[in-house]
All heavy atoms as a GROMACS GRO file, in nm:
protein
  560
    1MET      N    1  -2.237   1.242   0.308
    1MET     CA    2  -2.171   1.154   0.398
    1MET      C    3  -2.056   1.086   0.325
    1MET      O    4  -2.071   1.033   0.220
    1MET     CB    5  -2.267   1.059   0.458
    1MET     CG    6  -2.200   0.971   0.559
    1MET     SD    7  -2.320   0.888   0.669
    1MET     CE    8  -2.370   0.753   0.565
    2ARG      N    9  -1.940   1.079   0.392
    2ARG     CA   10  -1.822   1.019   0.332
    2ARG      C   11  -1.808   0.879   0.382
    2ARG      O   12  -1.805   0.859   0.510
    2ARG     CB   13  -1.697   1.106   0.362
    2ARG     CG   14  -1.574   1.057   0.306
    2ARG     CD   15  -1.465   1.155   0.329
    2ARG     NE   16  -1.342   1.092   0.286
    2ARG     CZ   17  -1.216   1.122   0.333
    2ARG    NH1   18  -1.207   1.210   0.420
    2ARG    NH2   19  -1.116   1.060   0.282
    3THR      N   20  -1.789   0.784   0.297
    3THR     CA   21  -1.762   0.647   0.342
    3THR      C   22  -1.615   0.627   0.355
    3THR      O   23  -1.540   0.670   0.261
    3THR     CB   24  -1.828   0.541   0.250
    3THR    OG1   25  -1.777   0.559   0.122
    3THR    CG2   26  -1.978   0.550   0.251
    4SER      N   27  -1.577   0.557   0.451
    4SER     CA   28  -1.424   0.536   0.466
    4SER      C   29  -1.395   0.394   0.418
    4SER      O   30  -1.461   0.299   0.448
    4SER     CB   31  -1.388   0.559   0.610
    4SER     OG   32  -1.329   0.446   0.669
    5VAL      N   33  -1.293   0.383   0.336
    5VAL     CA   34  -1.238   0.259   0.285
    5VAL      C   35  -1.113   0.226   0.368
    5VAL      O   36  -1.020   0.304   0.369
    5VAL     CB   37  -1.211   0.266   0.133
    5VAL    CG1   38  -1.144   0.141   0.086
    5VAL    CG2   39  -1.338   0.302   0.058
    6ARG      N   40  -1.114   0.108   0.419
    6ARG     CA   41  -1.003   0.072   0.504
    6ARG      C   42  -0.892   0.023   0.412
    6ARG      O   43  -0.920  -0.053   0.314
    6ARG     CB   44  -1.034  -0.040   0.602
    6ARG     CG   45  -1.132   0.008   0.717
    6ARG     CD   46  -1.172  -0.096   0.803
    6ARG     NE   47  -1.057  -0.161   0.870
    6ARG     CZ   48  -1.065  -0.229   0.977
    6ARG    NH1   49  -1.175  -0.250   1.034
    6ARG    NH2   50  -0.955  -0.283   1.027
    7GLN      N   51  -0.765   0.063   0.437
    7GLN     CA   52  -0.655   0.022   0.363
    7GLN      C   53  -0.619  -0.119   0.395
    7GLN      O   54  -0.641  -0.165   0.508
    7GLN     CB   55  -0.538   0.117   0.377
    7GLN     CG   56  -0.567   0.251   0.323
    7GLN     CD   57  -0.440   0.343   0.328
    7GLN    OE1   58  -0.383   0.352   0.428
    7GLN    NE2   59  -0.408   0.400   0.216
    8LEU      N   60  -0.554  -0.187   0.299
    8LEU     CA   61  -0.518  -0.326   0.316
    8LEU      C   62  -0.377  -0.351   0.360
    8LEU      O   63  -0.285  -0.285   0.320
    8LEU     CB   64  -0.536  -0.395   0.178
    8LEU     CG   65  -0.513  -0.543   0.175
    8LEU    CD1   66  -0.608  -0.620   0.252
    8LEU    CD2   67  -0.510  -0.589   0.024
    9ALA      N   68  -0.363  -0.445   0.447
    9ALA     CA   69  -0.231  -0.496   0.493
    9ALA      C   70  -0.215  -0.634   0.447
    9ALA      O   71  -0.296  -0.726   0.486
    9ALA     CB   72  -0.208  -0.487   0.637
   10ILE      N   73  -0.118  -0.668   0.359
   10ILE     CA   74  -0.092  -0.804   0.325
   10ILE      C   75   0.008  -0.860   0.419
   10ILE      O   76   0.111  -0.799   0.449
   10ILE     CB   77  -0.024  -0.805   0.181
   10ILE    CG1   78  -0.128  -0.761   0.069
   10ILE    CG2   79   0.029  -0.945   0.152
   10ILE    CD1   80  -0.239  -0.857   0.044
   11ILE      N   81  -0.022  -0.969   0.480
   11ILE     CA   82   0.063  -1.034   0.585
   11ILE      C   83   0.095  -1.168   0.534
   11ILE      O   84   0.011  -1.251   0.507
   11ILE     CB   85  -0.006  -1.046   0.721
   11ILE    CG1   86  -0.044  -0.899   0.764
   11ILE    CG2   87   0.082  -1.113   0.815
   11ILE    CD1   88  -0.138  -0.896   0.880
   12ALA      N   89   0.226  -1.202   0.522
   12ALA     CA   90   0.280  -1.336   0.483
   12ALA      C   91   0.353  -1.390   0.606
   12ALA      O   92   0.465  -1.338   0.627
   12ALA     CB   93   0.368  -1.325   0.358
   13GLU      N   94   0.291  -1.485   0.661
   13GLU     CA   95   0.357  -1.555   0.785
   13GLU      C   96   0.304  -1.699   0.788
   13GLU      O   97   0.192  -1.720   0.792
   13GLU     CB   98   0.305  -1.473   0.910
   13GLU     CG   99   0.350  -1.545   1.037
   13GLU     CD  100   0.499  -1.560   1.061
   13GLU    OE1  101   0.568  -1.463   1.079
   13GLU    OE2  102   0.539  -1.674   1.056
   14ASP      N  103   0.399  -1.789   0.792
   14ASP     CA  104   0.368  -1.927   0.788
   14ASP      C  105   0.348  -1.989   0.923
   14ASP      O  106   0.300  -2.101   0.930
   14ASP     CB  107   0.469  -2.013   0.708
   14ASP     CG  108   0.606  -2.007   0.763
   14ASP    OD1  109   0.647  -1.900   0.820
   14ASP    OD2  110   0.683  -2.107   0.756
   15GLU      N  111   0.373  -1.917   1.028
   15GLU     CA  112   0.342  -1.966   1.165
   15GLU      C  113   0.213  -1.908   1.214
   15GLU      O  114   0.197  -1.787   1.213
   15GLU     CB  115   0.451  -1.926   1.261
   15GLU     CG  116   0.588  -1.993   1.229
   15GLU     CD  117   0.705  -1.959   1.328
   15GLU    OE1  118   0.664  -1.917   1.446
   15GLU    OE2  119   0.813  -1.977   1.296
   16PRO      N  120   0.111  -1.992   1.239
   16PRO     CA  121  -0.017  -1.939   1.278
   16PRO      C  122  -0.023  -1.834   1.386
   16PRO      O  123  -0.092  -1.740   1.368
   16PRO     CB  124  -0.092  -2.074   1.319
   16PRO     CG  125  -0.023  -2.179   1.251
   16PRO     CD  126   0.125  -2.138   1.247
   17LEU      N  127   0.050  -1.852   1.493
   17LEU     CA  128   0.043  -1.754   1.602
   17LEU      C  129   0.099  -1.623   1.558
   17LEU      O  130   0.036  -1.514   1.580
   17LEU     CB  131   0.117  -1.796   1.723
   17LEU     CG  132   0.119  -1.704   1.846
   17LEU    CD1  133  -0.020  -1.668   1.888
   17LEU    CD2  134   0.204  -1.762   1.956
   18GLY      N  135   0.208  -1.622   1.483
   18GLY     CA  136   0.268  -1.496   1.434
   18GLY      C  137   0.171  -1.428   1.344
   18GLY      O  138   0.156  -1.305   1.347
   19GLY      N  139   0.101  -1.507   1.250
   19GLY     CA  140   0.010  -1.445   1.158
   19GLY      C  141  -0.109  -1.389   1.223
   19GLY      O  142  -0.147  -1.275   1.191
   20THR      N  143  -0.158  -1.455   1.328
   20THR     CA  144  -0.276  -1.396   1.405
   20THR      C  145  -0.232  -1.272   1.477
   20THR      O  146  -0.305  -1.172   1.474
   20THR     CB  147  -0.317  -1.506   1.512
   20THR    OG1  148  -0.364  -1.620   1.435
   20THR    CG2  149  -0.426  -1.448   1.596
   21LEU      N  150  -0.114  -1.264   1.543
   21LEU     CA  151  -0.071  -1.150   1.608
   21LEU      C  152  -0.049  -1.027   1.515
   21LEU      O  153  -0.089  -0.915   1.545
   21LEU     CB  154   0.055  -1.170   1.692
   21LEU     CG  155   0.042  -1.272   1.804
   21LEU    CD1  156   0.182  -1.300   1.864
   21LEU    CD2  157  -0.048  -1.216   1.910
   22LEU      N  158   0.004  -1.062   1.396
   22LEU     CA  159   0.027  -0.947   1.297
   22LEU      C  160  -0.106  -0.899   1.243
   22LEU      O  161  -0.125  -0.777   1.226
   22LEU     CB  162   0.118  -0.999   1.184
   22LEU     CG  163   0.267  -1.011   1.223
   22LEU    CD1  164   0.339  -1.082   1.111
   22LEU    CD2  165   0.322  -0.873   1.247
   23ALA      N  166  -0.201  -0.987   1.221
   23ALA     CA  167  -0.329  -0.952   1.162
   23ALA      C  168  -0.404  -0.865   1.273
   23ALA      O  169  -0.471  -0.761   1.242
   23ALA     CB  170  -0.414  -1.076   1.134
   24GLU      N  171  -0.400  -0.905   1.405
   24GLU     CA  172  -0.463  -0.830   1.506
   24GLU      C  173  -0.398  -0.692   1.522
   24GLU      O  174  -0.474  -0.587   1.531
   24GLU     CB  175  -0.455  -0.902   1.636
   24GLU     CG  176  -0.546  -1.024   1.645
   24GLU     CD  177  -0.533  -1.104   1.775
   24GLU    OE1  178  -0.448  -1.065   1.862
   24GLU    OE2  179  -0.601  -1.206   1.786
   25ALA      N  180  -0.271  -0.683   1.506
   25ALA     CA  181  -0.205  -0.551   1.510
   25ALA      C  182  -0.247  -0.460   1.393
   25ALA      O  183  -0.269  -0.339   1.411
   25ALA     CB  184  -0.055  -0.566   1.517
   26ALA      N  185  -0.252  -0.518   1.271
   26ALA     CA  186  -0.296  -0.440   1.152
   26ALA      C  187  -0.438  -0.399   1.172
   26ALA      O  188  -0.469  -0.279   1.145
   26ALA     CB  189  -0.282  -0.531   1.034
   27GLU      N  190  -0.528  -0.482   1.222
   27GLU     CA  191  -0.668  -0.441   1.243
   27GLU      C  192  -0.677  -0.330   1.354
   27GLU      O  193  -0.760  -0.238   1.334
   27GLU     CB  194  -0.749  -0.561   1.284
   27GLU     CG  195  -0.769  -0.666   1.178
   27GLU     CD  196  -0.869  -0.630   1.072
   27GLU    OE1  197  -0.960  -0.549   1.102
   27GLU    OE2  198  -0.868  -0.701   0.964
   28ALA      N  199  -0.598  -0.341   1.461
   28ALA     CA  200  -0.606  -0.235   1.563
   28ALA      C  201  -0.548  -0.106   1.508
   28ALA      O  202  -0.588   0.003   1.560
   28ALA     CB  203  -0.507  -0.283   1.678
   29ALA      N  204  -0.468  -0.108   1.408
   29ALA     CA  205  -0.418   0.010   1.342
   29ALA      C  206  -0.516   0.070   1.233
   29ALA      O  207  -0.486   0.168   1.169
   29ALA     CB  208  -0.279  -0.009   1.277
   30GLY      N  209  -0.628   0.005   1.222
   30GLY     CA  210  -0.733   0.051   1.127
   30GLY      C  211  -0.718  -0.006   0.986
   30GLY      O  212  -0.780   0.040   0.890
   31LEU      N  213  -0.638  -0.104   0.966
   31LEU     CA  214  -0.616  -0.168   0.836
   31LEU      C  215  -0.703  -0.297   0.826
   31LEU      O  216  -0.737  -0.364   0.926
   31LEU     CB  217  -0.474  -0.207   0.813
   31LEU     CG  218  -0.370  -0.094   0.821
   31LEU    CD1  219  -0.231  -0.142   0.822
   31LEU    CD2  220  -0.391   0.000   0.697
   32THR      N  221  -0.731  -0.340   0.704
   32THR     CA  222  -0.794  -0.470   0.680
   32THR      C  223  -0.682  -0.564   0.654
   32THR      O  224  -0.602  -0.542   0.566
   32THR     CB  225  -0.885  -0.465   0.560
   32THR    OG1  226  -0.991  -0.375   0.587
   32THR    CG2  227  -0.942  -0.596   0.530
   33ALA      N  228  -0.674  -0.670   0.729
   33ALA     CA  229  -0.560  -0.768   0.720
   33ALA      C  230  -0.600  -0.884   0.629
   33ALA      O  231  -0.707  -0.933   0.637
   33ALA     CB  232  -0.527  -0.824   0.856
   34ALA      N  233  -0.509  -0.913   0.533
   34ALA     CA  234  -0.519  -1.031   0.450
   34ALA      C  235  -0.399  -1.118   0.479
   34ALA      O  236  -0.287  -1.080   0.448
   34ALA     CB  237  -0.527  -0.993   0.301
   35LEU      N  238  -0.428  -1.235   0.536
   35LEU     CA  239  -0.319  -1.321   0.588
   35LEU      C  240  -0.292  -1.438   0.495
   35LEU      O  241  -0.394  -1.504   0.453
   35LEU     CB  242  -0.354  -1.378   0.726
   35LEU     CG  243  -0.259  -1.461   0.798
   35LEU    CD1  244  -0.129  -1.392   0.822
   35LEU    CD2  245  -0.322  -1.501   0.936
   36PHE      N  246  -0.172  -1.458   0.464
   36PHE     CA  247  -0.125  -1.570   0.374
   36PHE      C  248  -0.021  -1.653   0.442
   36PHE      O  249   0.066  -1.597   0.514
   36PHE     CB  250  -0.079  -1.520   0.240
   36PHE     CG  251  -0.182  -1.435   0.169
   36PHE    CD1  252  -0.191  -1.298   0.188
   36PHE    CD2  253  -0.272  -1.495   0.087
   36PHE    CE1  254  -0.290  -1.224   0.128
   36PHE    CE2  255  -0.372  -1.424   0.022
   36PHE     CZ  256  -0.381  -1.283   0.045
   37ASP      N  257  -0.010  -1.783   0.416
   37ASP     CA  258   0.085  -1.868   0.479
   37ASP      C  259   0.200  -1.903   0.388
   37ASP      O  260   0.286  -1.987   0.412
   37ASP     CB  261   0.027  -1.993   0.534
   37ASP     CG  262  -0.034  -2.085   0.428
   37ASP    OD1  263  -0.027  -2.041   0.305
   37ASP    OD2  264  -0.082  -2.197   0.462
   38ASN      N  265   0.211  -1.832   0.266
   38ASN     CA  266   0.318  -1.853   0.176
   38ASN      C  267   0.342  -1.732   0.092
   38ASN      O  268   0.258  -1.649   0.072
   38ASN     CB  269   0.299  -1.977   0.091
   38ASN     CG  270   0.190  -1.958  -0.007
   38ASN    OD1  271   0.203  -1.898  -0.111
   38ASN    ND2  272   0.066  -2.007   0.025
   39GLY      N  273   0.470  -1.714   0.045
   39GLY     CA  274   0.503  -1.593  -0.031
   39GLY      C  275   0.438  -1.581  -0.165
   39GLY      O  276   0.412  -1.476  -0.218
   40THR      N  277   0.412  -1.690  -0.231
   40THR     CA  278   0.354  -1.694  -0.362
   40THR      C  279   0.213  -1.628  -0.360
   40THR      O  280   0.178  -1.544  -0.442
   40THR     CB  281   0.353  -1.837  -0.418
   40THR    OG1  282   0.484  -1.889  -0.418
   40THR    CG2  283   0.300  -1.835  -0.569
   41ALA      N  284   0.134  -1.680  -0.268
   41ALA     CA  285  -0.002  -1.624  -0.252
   41ALA      C  286  -0.004  -1.482  -0.214
   41ALA      O  287  -0.083  -1.396  -0.264
   41ALA     CB  288  -0.088  -1.709  -0.156
   42ALA      N  289   0.087  -1.447  -0.120
   42ALA     CA  290   0.093  -1.306  -0.072
   42ALA      C  291   0.138  -1.208  -0.188
   42ALA      O  292   0.075  -1.102  -0.204
   42ALA     CB  293   0.192  -1.291   0.041
   43LEU      N  294   0.230  -1.255  -0.275
   43LEU     CA  295   0.271  -1.167  -0.388
   43LEU      C  296   0.157  -1.148  -0.478
   43LEU      O  297   0.136  -1.038  -0.524
   43LEU     CB  298   0.389  -1.234  -0.460
   43LEU     CG  299   0.434  -1.164  -0.585
   43LEU    CD1  300   0.489  -1.023  -0.558
   43LEU    CD2  301   0.544  -1.247  -0.650
   44ALA      N  302   0.087  -1.258  -0.514
   44ALA     CA  303  -0.028  -1.248  -0.609
   44ALA      C  304  -0.130  -1.147  -0.550
   44ALA      O  305  -0.185  -1.070  -0.626
   44ALA     CB  306  -0.091  -1.385  -0.632
   45ALA      N  307  -0.166  -1.156  -0.428
   45ALA     CA  308  -0.266  -1.073  -0.366
   45ALA      C  309  -0.216  -0.925  -0.370
   45ALA      O  310  -0.292  -0.832  -0.401
   45ALA     CB  311  -0.296  -1.116  -0.230
   46ALA      N  312  -0.092  -0.903  -0.336
   46ALA     CA  313  -0.038  -0.766  -0.332
   46ALA      C  314  -0.035  -0.704  -0.466
   46ALA      O  315  -0.067  -0.586  -0.483
   46ALA     CB  316   0.103  -0.769  -0.274
   47LEU      N  317  -0.002  -0.780  -0.571
   47LEU     CA  318  -0.006  -0.728  -0.706
   47LEU      C  319  -0.139  -0.697  -0.753
   47LEU      O  320  -0.160  -0.595  -0.821
   47LEU     CB  321   0.068  -0.824  -0.804
   47LEU     CG  322   0.220  -0.847  -0.793
   47LEU    CD1  323   0.267  -0.953  -0.874
   47LEU    CD2  324   0.293  -0.715  -0.815
   48ALA      N  325  -0.239  -0.774  -0.710
   48ALA     CA  326  -0.377  -0.752  -0.758
   48ALA      C  327  -0.447  -0.638  -0.678
   48ALA      O  328  -0.535  -0.572  -0.732
   48ALA     CB  329  -0.455  -0.880  -0.742
   49GLN      N  330  -0.410  -0.623  -0.550
   49GLN     CA  331  -0.489  -0.537  -0.465
   49GLN      C  332  -0.421  -0.408  -0.418
   49GLN      O  333  -0.477  -0.327  -0.349
   49GLN     CB  334  -0.536  -0.612  -0.339
   49GLN     CG  335  -0.626  -0.734  -0.379
   49GLN     CD  336  -0.668  -0.813  -0.262
   49GLN    OE1  337  -0.699  -0.757  -0.157
   49GLN    NE2  338  -0.664  -0.944  -0.273
   50LYS      N  339  -0.295  -0.389  -0.442
   50LYS     CA  340  -0.218  -0.263  -0.409
   50LYS      C  341  -0.236  -0.232  -0.258
   50LYS      O  342  -0.303  -0.137  -0.226
   50LYS     CB  343  -0.261  -0.148  -0.493
   50LYS     CG  344  -0.246  -0.171  -0.645
   50LYS     CD  345  -0.111  -0.166  -0.686
   50LYS     CE  346  -0.116  -0.169  -0.840
   50LYS     NZ  347   0.012  -0.189  -0.898
   51PRO      N  348  -0.175  -0.308  -0.169
   51PRO     CA  349  -0.193  -0.281  -0.029
   51PRO      C  350  -0.121  -0.158   0.020
   51PRO      O  351  -0.026  -0.108  -0.045
   51PRO     CB  352  -0.129  -0.410   0.039
   51PRO     CG  353  -0.021  -0.447  -0.059
   51PRO     CD  354  -0.081  -0.421  -0.200
   52ALA      N  355  -0.160  -0.113   0.136
   52ALA     CA  356  -0.091   0.003   0.201
   52ALA      C  357   0.042  -0.044   0.263
   52ALA      O  358   0.137   0.036   0.263
   52ALA     CB  359  -0.175   0.059   0.312
   53ILE      N  360   0.052  -0.171   0.298
   53ILE     CA  361   0.169  -0.224   0.360
   53ILE      C  362   0.171  -0.379   0.332
   53ILE      O  363   0.067  -0.436   0.328
   53ILE     CB  364   0.172  -0.195   0.514
   53ILE    CG1  365   0.306  -0.229   0.572
   53ILE    CG2  366   0.059  -0.264   0.586
   53ILE    CD1  367   0.326  -0.176   0.715
   54ALA      N  368   0.293  -0.431   0.333
   54ALA     CA  369   0.313  -0.575   0.325
   54ALA      C  370   0.404  -0.613   0.434
   54ALA      O  371   0.520  -0.564   0.443
   54ALA     CB  372   0.372  -0.616   0.188
   55LEU      N  373   0.363  -0.702   0.519
   55LEU     CA  374   0.446  -0.754   0.630
   55LEU      C  375   0.483  -0.898   0.596
   55LEU      O  376   0.396  -0.980   0.581
   55LEU     CB  377   0.364  -0.749   0.764
   55LEU     CG  378   0.308  -0.613   0.801
   55LEU    CD1  379   0.216  -0.631   0.924
   55LEU    CD2  380   0.421  -0.522   0.829
   56LEU      N  381   0.612  -0.919   0.577
   56LEU     CA  382   0.663  -1.041   0.518
   56LEU      C  383   0.755  -1.114   0.610
   56LEU      O  384   0.855  -1.059   0.652
   56LEU     CB  385   0.735  -1.010   0.384
   56LEU     CG  386   0.658  -0.922   0.281
   56LEU    CD1  387   0.751  -0.884   0.176
   56LEU    CD2  388   0.538  -1.005   0.228
   57ASP      N  389   0.728  -1.246   0.630
   57ASP     CA  390   0.819  -1.332   0.703
   57ASP      C  391   0.933  -1.360   0.608
   57ASP      O  392   0.916  -1.368   0.487
   57ASP     CB  393   0.746  -1.462   0.735
   57ASP     CG  394   0.829  -1.561   0.821
   57ASP    OD1  395   0.934  -1.519   0.874
   57ASP    OD2  396   0.774  -1.668   0.836
   58VAL      N  397   1.052  -1.375   0.657
   58VAL     CA  398   1.170  -1.406   0.580
   58VAL      C  399   1.164  -1.546   0.524
   58VAL      O  400   1.183  -1.566   0.402
   58VAL     CB  401   1.300  -1.378   0.657
   58VAL    CG1  402   1.426  -1.420   0.582
   58VAL    CG2  403   1.312  -1.237   0.690
   59GLU      N  404   1.146  -1.640   0.608
   59GLU     CA  405   1.153  -1.781   0.566
   59GLU      C  406   1.011  -1.835   0.568
   59GLU      O  407   0.949  -1.851   0.675
   59GLU     CB  408   1.247  -1.870   0.655
   59GLU     CG  409   1.392  -1.818   0.639
   59GLU     CD  410   1.482  -1.907   0.726
   59GLU    OE1  411   1.442  -2.020   0.761
   59GLU    OE2  412   1.587  -1.860   0.759
   60MET      N  413   0.961  -1.875   0.451
   60MET     CA  414   0.828  -1.933   0.443
   60MET      C  415   0.823  -2.014   0.312
   60MET      O  416   0.906  -1.991   0.219
   60MET     CB  417   0.724  -1.824   0.442
   60MET     CG  418   0.729  -1.725   0.342
   60MET     SD  419   0.607  -1.593   0.366
   60MET     CE  420   0.686  -1.463   0.285
   61PRO      N  421   0.722  -2.094   0.296
   61PRO     CA  422   0.703  -2.175   0.174
   61PRO      C  423   0.681  -2.085   0.048
   61PRO      O  424   0.631  -1.975   0.057
   61PRO     CB  425   0.574  -2.259   0.199
   61PRO     CG  426   0.563  -2.258   0.351
   61PRO     CD  427   0.620  -2.126   0.394
   62GLY      N  428   0.713  -2.141  -0.065
   62GLY     CA  429   0.701  -2.067  -0.188
   62GLY      C  430   0.812  -1.966  -0.196
   62GLY      O  431   0.931  -2.004  -0.179
   63LEU      N  432   0.779  -1.849  -0.219
   63LEU     CA  433   0.880  -1.741  -0.222
   63LEU      C  434   0.910  -1.695  -0.077
   63LEU      O  435   0.820  -1.677   0.005
   63LEU     CB  436   0.827  -1.619  -0.302
   63LEU     CG  437   0.785  -1.648  -0.449
   63LEU    CD1  438   0.724  -1.526  -0.507
   63LEU    CD2  439   0.914  -1.683  -0.529
   64ASN      N  440   1.035  -1.667  -0.054
   64ASN     CA  441   1.070  -1.608   0.081
   64ASN      C  442   1.037  -1.460   0.085
   64ASN      O  443   1.009  -1.398  -0.022
   64ASN     CB  444   1.211  -1.640   0.115
   64ASN     CG  445   1.313  -1.570   0.037
   64ASN    OD1  446   1.299  -1.456   0.006
   64ASN    ND2  447   1.425  -1.636   0.008
   65GLY      N  448   1.038  -1.402   0.201
   65GLY     CA  449   1.007  -1.262   0.220
   65GLY      C  450   1.094  -1.171   0.140
   65GLY      O  451   1.048  -1.064   0.085
   66TYR      N  452   1.221  -1.200   0.122
   66TYR     CA  453   1.310  -1.117   0.041
   66TYR      C  454   1.275  -1.108  -0.104
   66TYR      O  455   1.273  -1.008  -0.169
   66TYR     CB  456   1.453  -1.162   0.057
   66TYR     CG  457   1.517  -1.142   0.193
   66TYR    CD1  458   1.569  -1.250   0.263
   66TYR    CD2  459   1.515  -1.016   0.264
   66TYR    CE1  460   1.624  -1.235   0.390
   66TYR    CE2  461   1.573  -1.002   0.385
   66TYR     CZ  462   1.619  -1.115   0.450
   66TYR     OH  463   1.673  -1.096   0.577
   67GLU      N  464   1.235  -1.230  -0.156
   67GLU     CA  465   1.203  -1.244  -0.292
   67GLU      C  466   1.065  -1.167  -0.320
   67GLU      O  467   1.050  -1.105  -0.416
   67GLU     CB  468   1.193  -1.387  -0.342
   67GLU     CG  469   1.164  -1.406  -0.492
   67GLU     CD  470   1.269  -1.345  -0.575
   67GLU    OE1  471   1.387  -1.327  -0.544
   67GLU    OE2  472   1.224  -1.309  -0.693
   68VAL      N  473   0.972  -1.185  -0.229
   68VAL     CA  474   0.846  -1.119  -0.251
   68VAL      C  475   0.868  -0.968  -0.247
   68VAL      O  476   0.817  -0.895  -0.331
   68VAL     CB  477   0.746  -1.157  -0.131
   68VAL    CG1  478   0.621  -1.066  -0.135
   68VAL    CG2  479   0.704  -1.304  -0.132
   69CYS      N  480   0.953  -0.919  -0.154
   69CYS     CA  481   0.987  -0.773  -0.159
   69CYS      C  482   1.049  -0.728  -0.284
   69CYS      O  483   1.010  -0.625  -0.342
   69CYS     CB  484   1.077  -0.744  -0.034
   69CYS     SG  485   1.108  -0.574  -0.013
   70ARG      N  486   1.143  -0.802  -0.333
   70ARG     CA  487   1.212  -0.768  -0.457
   70ARG      C  488   1.112  -0.761  -0.580
   70ARG      O  489   1.107  -0.672  -0.659
   70ARG     CB  490   1.319  -0.873  -0.498
   70ARG     CG  491   1.454  -0.846  -0.424
   70ARG     CD  492   1.559  -0.931  -0.483
   70ARG     NE  493   1.555  -1.069  -0.447
   70ARG     CZ  494   1.602  -1.119  -0.338
   70ARG    NH1  495   1.660  -1.047  -0.249
   70ARG    NH2  496   1.581  -1.250  -0.313
   71ARG      N  497   1.024  -0.861  -0.584
   71ARG     CA  498   0.924  -0.866  -0.694
   71ARG      C  499   0.823  -0.755  -0.676
   71ARG      O  500   0.780  -0.698  -0.779
   71ARG     CB  501   0.861  -1.008  -0.692
   71ARG     CG  502   0.954  -1.122  -0.708
   71ARG     CD  503   0.954  -1.200  -0.841
   71ARG     NE  504   0.833  -1.224  -0.899
   71ARG     CZ  505   0.776  -1.346  -0.908
   71ARG    NH1  506   0.830  -1.451  -0.853
   71ARG    NH2  507   0.666  -1.365  -0.980
   72LEU      N  508   0.780  -0.724  -0.555
   72LEU     CA  509   0.687  -0.614  -0.541
   72LEU      C  510   0.751  -0.479  -0.589
   72LEU      O  511   0.682  -0.403  -0.655
   72LEU     CB  512   0.640  -0.598  -0.396
   72LEU     CG  513   0.537  -0.702  -0.346
   72LEU    CD1  514   0.515  -0.684  -0.199
   72LEU    CD2  515   0.408  -0.680  -0.424
   73ARG      N  516   0.875  -0.458  -0.550
   73ARG     CA  517   0.946  -0.335  -0.590
   73ARG      C  518   0.962  -0.335  -0.745
   73ARG      O  519   0.939  -0.228  -0.805
   73ARG     CB  520   1.079  -0.326  -0.527
   73ARG     CG  521   1.062  -0.305  -0.377
   73ARG     CD  522   1.197  -0.295  -0.309
   73ARG     NE  523   1.188  -0.174  -0.236
   73ARG     CZ  524   1.296  -0.114  -0.178
   73ARG    NH1  525   1.414  -0.173  -0.196
   73ARG    NH2  526   1.284  -0.014  -0.105
   74ALA      N  527   0.991  -0.441  -0.807
   74ALA     CA  528   1.018  -0.450  -0.952
   74ALA      C  529   0.890  -0.441  -1.031
   74ALA      O  530   0.881  -0.372  -1.133
   74ALA     CB  531   1.093  -0.570  -0.986
   75GLU      N  532   0.786  -0.512  -0.986
   75GLU     CA  533   0.666  -0.530  -1.068
   75GLU      C  534   0.554  -0.424  -1.035
   75GLU      O  535   0.476  -0.395  -1.125
   75GLU     CB  536   0.606  -0.667  -1.048
   75GLU     CG  537   0.707  -0.778  -1.101
   75GLU     CD  538   0.647  -0.916  -1.083
   75GLU    OE1  539   0.523  -0.935  -1.078
   75GLU    OE2  540   0.734  -1.008  -1.068
   76ALA      N  541   0.557  -0.373  -0.913
   76ALA     CA  542   0.451  -0.288  -0.878
   76ALA      C  543   0.499  -0.145  -0.830
   76ALA      O  544   0.420  -0.061  -0.795
   76ALA     CB  545   0.363  -0.346  -0.764
   77GLY      N  546   0.627  -0.131  -0.822
   77GLY     CA  547   0.680  -0.002  -0.788
   77GLY      C  548   0.664   0.033  -0.640
   77GLY      O  549   0.664   0.150  -0.600
   78PHE      N  550   0.654  -0.068  -0.551
   78PHE     CA  551   0.645  -0.042  -0.412
   78PHE      C  552   0.781   0.008  -0.362
   78PHE      O  553   0.884  -0.028  -0.402
   78PHE     CB  554   0.609  -0.170  -0.335
   78PHE     CG  555   0.460  -0.203  -0.344
   78PHE    CD1  556   0.419  -0.294  -0.438
   78PHE    CD2  557   0.368  -0.142  -0.262
   78PHE    CE1  558   0.285  -0.323  -0.458
   78PHE    CE2  559   0.233  -0.174  -0.275
   78PHE     CZ  560   0.193  -0.267  -0.373
   0.00000   0.00000   0.00000
């Protein structure tokens, strides 16, 4: 019997409703959602866990979405 491992979606969204909606959409697509309210925490989690996808808000506390994206591409080869 084969066990299925759900892939991870890192979600960085500082507005609670937006984060909830994105997490629900990721879960509906069969992903496990990890929700963060700032770019710094989202980046750390993404570097540690190698997600299938990262959904990033542009303006948020800590690092903004553009900086998180740049760092993921540079440090993890996303």
